[in-house]
C-alpha positions in Angstrom: 65.6 -43.8 -46.5 66.0 -45.6 -43.2 63.5 -45.0 -40.4 64.9 -42.8 -37.6 64.4 -44.5 -34.2 63.7 -42.9 -30.8 66.4 -43.8 -28.4 66.6 -43.1 -24.7 69.7 -43.3 -22.6 69.0 -43.0 -18.9 70.4 -43.8 -15.5 71.8 -42.4 -12.3 75.4 -42.4 -13.3 77.6 -40.5 -15.9 78.0 -41.6 -19.5 74.6 -40.9 -21.1 75.7 -37.7 -22.9 79.1 -39.4 -23.9 77.0 -42.3 -25.4 74.8 -39.9 -27.2 77.9 -38.1 -28.6 79.4 -41.3 -29.7 76.2 -42.1 -31.6 76.4 -38.6 -33.1 79.9 -39.3 -34.4 78.8 -42.6 -35.8 76.0 -40.9 -37.7 78.3 -38.1 -39.0 80.6 -40.8 -40.3 77.5 -42.0 -42.4 77.3 -38.5 -43.9 74.4 -37.4 -41.8 73.8 -34.1 -40.0 73.5 -34.0 -36.2 71.9 -31.3 -34.0 72.5 -31.5 -30.2 70.3 -29.4 -27.9 71.7 -29.5 -24.4 69.6 -28.7 -21.3 70.8 -27.9 -17.8 74.5 -27.8 -18.9 74.8 -24.0 -18.4 76.5 -22.0 -21.2 80.0 -23.4 -20.6 80.9 -22.6 -24.2 84.7 -23.1 -23.7 84.1 -26.7 -22.9 82.7 -27.2 -26.5 85.8 -26.0 -28.3 86.9 -29.4 -29.6 83.4 -30.4 -30.6 82.8 -27.2 -32.6 85.6 -28.4 -35.0 83.0 -31.0 -36.1 80.8 -28.3 -37.5 78.8 -28.1 -39.9 77.9 -31.8 -39.7 77.4 -31.6 -35.8 75.9 -28.4 -34.2 75.5 -28.0 -30.5 73.0 -25.5 -29.1 72.7 -24.3 -25.6 70.1 -21.7 -24.6 71.0 -21.2 -20.9 72.9 -18.2 -19.9 74.5 -19.1 -16.5 77.3 -21.5 -15.8 75.8 -22.2 -12.3 74.2 -25.5 -11.6 70.4 -25.2 -11.9 69.6 -26.2 -8.3 71.9 -23.5 -7.0 70.2 -20.7 -8.7 68.0 -18.3 -6.8 64.3 -18.2 -7.7 64.7 -15.2 -10.1 67.5 -16.8 -12.0 65.5 -20.1 -12.2 62.7 -18.2 -13.8 65.0 -16.7 -16.4 66.7 -20.0 -17.1 63.3 -21.6 -17.4 62.4 -19.3 -20.2 65.7 -20.0 -21.9 64.9 -23.7 -21.6 61.4 -23.2 -23.1 63.0 -21.3 -26.0 65.3 -24.4 -26.5 62.1 -26.6 -26.5 60.6 -24.2 -29.2 63.8 -24.5 -31.2 63.5 -28.3 -31.0 59.9 -28.2 -32.4 61.1 -25.9 -35.2 64.0 -28.3 -36.1 61.6 -31.1 -36.2 59.0 -29.3 -38.2 61.4 -28.3 -41.0 63.6 -31.4 -40.8 66.8 -29.5 -40.4 68.8 -32.5 -39.4 69.0 -36.3 -39.6 69.8 -36.9 -35.9 68.4 -34.8 -33.1 69.9 -35.3 -29.6 68.0 -33.8 -26.7 70.7 -34.0 -24.0 69.4 -34.1 -20.5 65.8 -33.3 -21.5 64.5 -35.9 -19.0 65.9 -33.8 -16.2 63.6 -31.1 -17.1 60.8 -33.3 -15.9 62.4 -33.7 -12.5 62.5 -29.9 -12.1 58.9 -29.5 -13.4 60.0 -27.2 -16.2 58.2 -29.3 -18.8 55.7 -32.2 -18.7 56.0 -35.7 -20.1 53.3 -34.6 -22.7 55.8 -32.0 -24.0 58.4 -34.7 -24.8 55.7 -36.9 -26.3 54.7 -34.0 -28.5 58.2 -33.7 -29.8 58.4 -37.5 -30.5 55.1 -37.3 -32.4 56.3 -34.3 -34.4 59.5 -36.2 -35.5 59.6 -37.0 -39.2 60.2 -40.7 -39.8 63.7 -40.3 -41.2 65.1 -38.4 -38.1 66.7 -40.4 -35.3 66.0 -38.8 -31.9 68.0 -39.4 -28.8 66.8 -38.4 -25.4 69.1 -38.5 -22.3 68.5 -38.0 -18.5 68.5 -39.8 -15.2 64.9 -40.8 -14.7 62.7 -42.4 -17.4 59.0 -41.9 -16.8 57.0 -45.0 -17.5 54.7 -43.0 -19.9 57.7 -42.5 -22.3 58.7 -46.1 -22.6 56.0 -46.9 -25.2 57.4 -44.1 -27.4 60.9 -45.4 -27.5 62.3 -47.9 -30.0 65.4 -48.4 -27.8 66.1 -47.7 -24.2 69.5 -48.1 -22.5 69.8 -47.8 -18.7 73.3 -47.0 -17.6 74.4 -48.1 -14.2 77.6 -48.4 -12.3 78.7 -51.9 -11.5 81.9 -51.0 -9.7 83.6 -47.7 -8.8 87.0 -47.7 -7.0 87.4 -44.0 -7.5 85.6 -43.0 -4.3 
């Protein structure tokens, strides 16, 4: 069985999640099962309707309960959402410990560091728990230097030209 790599898609612009989903579809085409755990995307379940047609080969999990952008939440709602996010982290640990999928995408997990919801050590722990055959993809804006040594592949996405503004 092929060794699963750790890939990181980061950068200040859009396209990281799209790139990860493209990779997911490629892996599904190879007959592999893909799990996507999305962070800081809210519960926006109606936006996933077309993707849900790809089940059971692709499963998307969101643990947050509000559609509101995280930074606009009041302190109480942030506490509640932080707990939901920690539940998602526990789910990711479980998925890795039992090897439920061939590809695990942790979409926007790097953003959790910026909000101080988790620590770099939490992500390193997930990477170290990963069975050799599982490909893991992490996305988010900022890549901490400490994670670079744990990645097999890093892609930084940047805008070269944007005439839309």
